[in-house]
ZAPALUM-693208 format. One line per 2 residues: number of its first residue (from 1); their letters; for each residue x, y, z of N, C-alpha, C, CB. Coordinates in pm, 1 decimal. Each point is the difference from the previous one (the first is absolute). Last residue first. Glycine has a CB too. Example, Ala and Ser with C-alpha at 12.3 -4.5 7.8 and 13.67 -1.06 7.14 Angstrom:
# residues 2
2) sa) 1285.0 -225.0 708.0 82.0 119.0 6.0 -77.0 109.0 73.0 118.4 -62.8 -214.5; -89.4 -509.2 207.5 -89.0 119.0 0.0 90.0 120.0 0.0 -189.2 -117.3 124.6
//
This chain:
# residues 58
58) as) 22880.2 20752.0 21902.4 69.4 127.4 -26.9 -54.5 112.2 84.1 43.4 -75.0 -230.8; -209.6 -388.1 199.9 110.4 17.3 94.8 71.3 133.6 -16.5 28.3 -245.9 0.5
56) lk) -388.4 100.4 -287.5 -52.9 13.3 136.1 110.0 25.8 102.2 -186.9 -150.9 -63.6; 301.1 63.1 -389.6 -65.0 131.1 11.6 -56.0 23.0 140.3 -56.3 -10.3 -243.5
54) yv) 247.9 -412.6 144.9 102.3 105.0 -5.8 -62.9 137.5 21.4 137.2 -141.6 -156.8; -424.7 -225.6 117.4 71.5 -4.4 127.6 105.1 109.9 5.1 -39.4 -248.0 16.1
52) mn) -188.4 190.5 -419.9 -93.4 48.4 102.7 70.7 7.6 135.1 -195.5 -100.0 -125.7; 431.1 -91.6 -232.9 -5.9 146.0 -9.3 -98.0 60.2 99.9 59.3 -18.6 -240.5
50) pt) -18.4 -457.4 207.9 120.5 61.8 55.0 -4.0 152.7 -5.7 125.7 -202.8 -68.7; -594.8 -36.7 100.4 109.9 -4.4 -96.2 124.0 60.5 65.4 -160.9 15.6 -197.4
48) ky) -225.7 -281.8 477.3 28.3 131.0 -58.5 108.6 -19.5 -105.0 -64.5 124.1 214.7; -122.4 -456.9 112.9 -73.8 20.3 -125.2 5.3 144.0 -49.0 -149.3 -185.4 66.9
46) dl) 418.4 35.8 303.1 -142.2 11.6 35.2 -84.8 39.5 -120.7 66.2 63.1 233.0; 396.8 -184.1 -262.1 -22.9 142.8 23.6 -146.8 26.9 33.4 189.2 55.4 -156.6
44) sl) -28.3 -491.8 45.6 91.1 43.0 106.7 -14.6 148.6 33.6 158.1 -177.6 -73.6; -405.3 -14.9 -289.8 -45.8 -54.3 127.8 85.3 52.9 115.0 -81.6 -206.4 -117.4
42) hl) 6.6 469.8 -346.8 95.0 -90.1 63.1 -52.0 -42.7 137.0 190.3 109.7 -124.2; -377.7 91.9 -393.4 -9.5 6.8 145.7 88.0 -108.4 61.1 -235.5 92.7 -13.8
40) ri) 267.1 171.5 -477.7 -3.9 -129.6 68.7 -2.1 20.0 151.4 123.4 -107.0 -192.2; -83.4 491.5 -103.5 -128.4 -69.4 -13.7 -9.8 -123.3 89.6 -11.7 82.7 -234.2
38) en) 408.5 219.1 200.3 -117.5 87.4 -0.8 -133.6 -73.1 9.3 134.7 155.3 -132.9; 318.7 -365.6 116.1 5.9 106.3 100.3 -128.6 80.5 14.4 239.7 12.1 -47.6
36) yl) -192.8 -371.1 -275.4 40.2 -55.2 129.7 -7.6 106.5 109.3 150.1 -164.1 -117.3; -220.3 292.7 -333.5 -113.3 -77.7 51.0 29.5 -54.0 139.6 -62.5 -61.8 -235.0
34) ni) 415.8 279.5 17.7 -106.5 95.1 31.9 -122.1 -72.3 57.3 82.4 152.6 -182.8; 266.5 -415.8 20.2 41.0 65.9 123.9 -105.5 101.3 43.8 242.1 -32.0 -61.9
32) an) -305.3 -179.6 -353.3 -15.0 -95.7 109.8 35.9 63.4 133.8 51.3 -186.8 -158.4; 19.0 439.9 -235.9 -142.4 -18.2 25.2 -22.9 -93.1 119.4 -46.8 37.4 -244.4
30) kt) 488.5 17.5 93.3 -48.4 124.9 59.5 -148.3 -10.8 35.5 171.5 129.0 -132.0; 18.8 -486.8 -104.0 52.3 6.6 136.5 -50.0 124.1 72.1 202.7 -125.8 -73.4
28) ar) -307.0 74.9 -383.5 -70.5 -101.7 78.7 44.0 4.2 145.9 -19.3 -144.3 -204.5; 245.5 423.9 -101.3 -138.9 43.8 17.4 -77.1 -96.8 88.8 7.4 110.0 -225.0
26) ka) 432.1 -230.5 104.2 0.0 113.7 92.7 -141.2 50.6 26.5 227.3 62.9 -81.8; -167.4 -402.3 -241.2 29.2 -51.7 134.1 -3.5 112.3 103.7 140.9 -181.9 -101.6
24) ha) -181.7 300.5 -350.9 -120.5 -70.4 44.6 19.8 -53.7 141.8 -54.7 -62.0 -238.8; 426.1 259.3 33.5 -101.7 101.6 26.9 -128.7 -64.2 52.2 99.5 145.9 -179.4
22) vn) 258.8 -421.6 29.1 25.2 59.3 131.9 -107.6 102.1 35.6 246.1 -35.7 -32.2; -386.3 -359.0 -300.0 108.9 97.4 3.3 8.7 61.1 140.0 -29.7 49.8 -247.6
20) df) -257.4 -421.4 148.7 53.4 20.8 -134.7 118.3 95.6 -1.3 -226.7 -43.0 -89.9; 98.4 -280.8 517.0 -44.8 123.1 -65.6 69.0 15.4 -134.8 -41.0 107.7 223.9
18) tq) -103.1 -529.9 125.5 107.2 52.6 -84.4 -55.2 120.3 -75.4 109.7 -229.7 -23.8; -292.3 68.2 523.3 -7.6 -25.7 -143.7 123.0 54.1 -72.5 -249.9 8.4 14.0
16) dl) 115.6 31.3 459.7 90.7 -110.7 -30.3 -2.2 -35.8 -148.1 -34.4 -86.5 231.3; -238.2 418.3 17.9 129.7 50.8 -44.2 100.8 -111.5 -24.4 -45.7 208.3 126.5
14) yf) -455.5 -168.1 25.7 49.2 -69.0 -120.5 131.8 56.0 -53.1 -235.8 -48.1 -55.7; -41.1 143.0 466.1 5.7 100.5 -105.6 67.7 -51.8 -126.5 4.7 174.4 176.2
12) ed) -69.6 -440.4 225.2 -123.9 77.4 -8.2 -2.1 97.4 -116.6 -19.0 -22.0 244.4; 404.6 -268.8 -162.7 -122.4 -80.4 4.1 -127.1 81.1 -23.5 117.2 -150.9 155.9
10) kl) 323.3 363.8 -143.3 -3.3 -104.1 -103.4 -135.2 -69.9 -5.2 245.3 -32.8 30.0; -170.2 354.7 306.6 3.6 65.8 -130.8 -7.5 -101.8 -112.9 134.5 186.1 99.0
8) ig) -101.6 -351.5 338.0 -131.1 62.1 -22.1 -3.6 66.5 -136.8 -28.0 36.8 247.7; 438.9 -212.7 -110.4 -96.0 -106.6 -26.2 -138.9 54.5 -28.6 133.3 -149.8 146.0
6) nv) 203.4 451.0 -11.5 26.6 -49.8 -135.3 -97.7 -110.0 -37.7 241.5 58.3 26.7; -259.8 99.5 412.5 -49.8 101.5 -93.7 22.4 -45.7 -143.3 46.8 181.8 167.5
4) re) 133.9 -455.9 165.3 -146.5 -1.7 6.6 -59.6 98.8 -99.7 11.3 -65.9 242.3; 454.4 55.5 -183.7 -45.0 -119.9 -70.6 -152.1 -6.3 -2.4 209.8 -120.3 68.1
2) am) -3.2 463.5 180.0 11.2 23.7 -144.3 -49.4 -120.0 -79.0 194.2 151.7 40.8; -175.0 -191.1 430.8 -103.1 93.2 -42.2 4.4 20.4 -151.2 11.7 113.3 223.6
//
């Protein structure tokens, strides 16, 4: 599972690039994780976001 998420972050959110500094890398990673959880629809979740599924289960 972790390998799949890492691949998605690299391929879809361009986190395989070389960053100028740690702060830039952290900002890019935080943004990518937010997009992954809040915006990107997931086939395995019936085209919902992870946060939508979490909120529906609460």
